[in-house]
N, C-alpha and C positions, 0 to 999 in steps of 0.2 A: 480537613482543616488542620488536624494535629500533625499530619505528615508534612504539610506545607510549613507549619511553624518550625518543625525540626530542621527543615532545609534552610530556613532563614536564620536560625539561631547562630551558626558560626559567623555569618556576616554581621549580625547585630553586635556580637561581642567585640568585633574589631573597630567599632565606631568610637572614636576618641570622645573624651568628655568635652561638652560644649560644641560638638560638631554633629550635625544631623545628616543622616544618609538619605538617599532617594529610596524611600520605602512607602508602602501604601498603608494608610489608616482606613480600615474597612469597617470599623465599628468598635464601640466600647460597651461594656456591660458591667454590672455589679452583682454581688451575691443575691440581692433582692430580685433582680430581673435577669435570670440566666438567658443566654442567647438560644435561639432556635435555628435549626438548619434551614427552615423555610424563610425566616427573616434574613438570614445570611445570604441566601441565594438571591432573594429579591433585591438586596442592596447592591450586590455585584451586577445584577442585570441592569439596574438603573444607571450604573456607571457613576455612582456617587463616591468618587475617589479623590482624595486630597494628597498631593505630593508635597514633600518638604525639600526645599533646595539646600544644597551644601553650603556651609559657611566657611569651609576650609578643606584642605587636602585630607583624604582618608586613606590610611595605609599603615603598614608596620613601621615605615620610616618616621612616622609622626610620634611614635612612642617615646623617644628620648625627650622631645619637647613637652610631652605630657608629664613625664617624671620631673622635669625642671619646674613646671608650673605647680606641681603638687608639693615639691620641696619648698618653693617660695611661699606658698600659702601656709604651710605648716611652720615655717621658720627653721633656723639652724641653731645648733648648740655647740659651743666651743669652750673647752676648759683648759686653762693654762696654770701650770705650776711654776712659781718663781722661787729659785733657791739661791741664796747668797747672804753675805754678811749684812748686818744692819748699816744703813746709810750708803750702800754701794750703788744705788740708783735704780732699784727694781720698779718702784712706783713711777718714777719719771719716764722710764722706757715704755711702760704700759700706757701711760697717758699720751705719749707721742705716737705709739702704734695705732691707737684708735681715735686720735685727735679729740680726746674727751678728758675733762678734768674729773677724775674719780675721787671720791672721798677717801682721804688717807689719814690714818691715825699715827701719830708720831710714836716710834718705838724707842725704847732705851736699850742700853748695852748691859743691863743688869738682870736679864731674865734668867731664872734658875734652870730652865730647861727649854727645849725647842717646842714651840707651839705652832700649829697650822691654823690659819684663819682664812676661811673661804668667804668671798664676797661676790654676790650675783648682781648682774646689771642687765637691763633690757635695752638694747641698742637698735636703731632703725636707720637705714640709709636707702632712700628712694622707697621701693616696695619690699625690700629685704629686711627681715627681722632677725636679730641675733640675740640669743640668750648667753651672755658671757659670764663665766665663772673664773675668778682670779684667786688662786690659792697662794698665800704668802707664808713664808717660813719665818716666824718671829723668833728672834734670839738665836738664829743659826750661827755657830762659830763664835759665840760670845762667852762661852763657859771656859773655865780653866781646863777641865777634863772634857775633851771633845770626842772621845772614843765612841760614845753612843749617840752622837748628835743626829746621825742618819736614821736611827731606828724609828722614831716617830713618823718620818716621811714614808718609809717603807710600809709601816703599819697602816697609814692613811690610804695609800694606793691600794693595798690589799683589801681594805674594807670596802672601797668603791667597787672593786671587782666582785666581791662577795655579795654586795647589795644588788648588783645587776644580775648575778647568777640566781639569787633567790627570786627575783622578779620573773626571770625566764622560766623557772621551775614551777610557777603557779599554774593551777589548772585553768583559771581564767586570767590570761595575760592581757595587759593593756599597755604595751610598750610604746604605743604612739602617744600616750599621755604621760608616760614615765619620764622623769627628768634624769637623763643619763649624766652621772657625776664622774664618770671615768676620765682620767687625765688624758688629753690628746697630745700635749707637748709639754716638755719641761725646759724652761730657760734657766741654764745654770750660769750664774754670774761669777766670773773669775777676777780676782784682784790682779791688776797689772804690775806684778812685782818685777818682771823681767828676768827672773831666775828660773823657777820651775813651779810645778803644781804642788800645793800642800797635800800632805797625806790624807787629810780630811776630804779634800776634793776628789782624789782618786778613789778612796773607799766609798764615798757616797755615789759617785757616778758608776762605779763597778757594781754596786748593789741595785742600781735602778735601770741599767741599760737593757735588761730583759723584761722590764715592766712598762716602760714608757719611752717615747721618742725624746732623746736628749739633744739639745742644741747648745753648745758652749758659747758664752758671750763674754768677751773681754771688756769689762766695765771701765769707765773713765779712761778710755784710750787716748784722750787728748792730753793726758798728763805726761806722755812719753813721746819721743820723736818717731817719725815714720820708719826709720831704719831699725830702731830698737823694737818697735811694734812688730815689724815683719820677722825679725829674729825670734821674738817671743812666740809668735804664732807658729812658726816652723817647729820650735822646740816643744810647744804645747801639743801639736799633732803627733810628734814623735813619742812623747811620753804616753799619750793615750793609746797609741798603737802598741807600744812595748808592754803596756799593762793590760792589754786585751779589752779596753773599754770601747764599746760599740756606740758610736754617735749616729744621729740620723743621716741617711744618705738617700738622695733621690734615685729612683730605679734607672739603670742605664741599659736594660735589656730591650727597650723599645727602640727600634731603628729610627723612628721619626724624631724622637726627642732625646736620643742618647747623647748627642753632642751638647745640647742645651743643658741637660740634667748634669752631665759631667762638669760643665762650667759652674753650675749652681752649687754643686757639692763643695767646690773650693770656696765659694763665697758664703757658704753657710756658717763658717767660723767668723761671725760678724764681730765688729768692734763698735762700741758706743761710748 
C-alpha cells in the first residue's frame, strides 16, 4: 500500500484547488483505529469503491488560473507617491483615477519643511479588493530655500525598503500578512511654465530614478494651448534625457507587445 501511495503522490500534487481528480477512496482511519491489512484487502475485494468526478480541467496549463484566483482572494496592494507643489492638482487626479472621493485635508503654503503623509484606503470593484496607499508631499517647493526639499522623500523611500528587508530577514517570516509599503510608482507633477524644468524638479527626479518608477505629469495642461503644450513636452523630454533622468518605460523586448509598448512609452508623459 505504501508503494501504491508513492506512485499516486505526483498525480495528487497536480490536482488544482477546488478540482477533484478521478481517484479511489478505499478507506479512512484515525489514530485510534489504525488500519489492518486484512480489512484493507476485504474492502478491495468487496468492490466498495467511490469515484469522484472532475469539476474542471486538470493539468499544468490550469496553474495560471489558480494563481489568478489566489491573488484575487488575497487582494492587491498598490502604493502611489505624489510629488508636486501645493495646489497643483494631486488630490484631484487621484480622485479621478479611482473614481472615488478621498478625504483631503487642505494644505497651506507656509509649511516650514517637507512632510510626507500616507493615507490608506480599502477599495473593491466586483470581487477584486485593493489596498491603496497614497503618499502626499506636504509643503514641497513652498520654502524659500528648496535645496533640501527632496531629502525627506528619499529618506521615506529608503525606510520602506529597510522595513521590508527586516521582515524578510526574520526567522519566521509572514510576508503574506505583511503590508508592503514600498512605493510602486511616483507621479511627479510639473508646473506648465512652458519654459524649462526647475532645478528642484531635476534634482528630485535624479535622486529618485534608481529607487522608484517615475511618471512625469504636466499638471493643469488646459491652461496652455495644444501647440505650446506639445513644444513643452518635447523640451521636457530633452531636458530629462540630457540630465540622465530615467523615467518609467514599458519593456519593448517582447515581440508580441513591442509596438504597443513603444506607443505607450510616448503616451506615458501624460497631461492633466
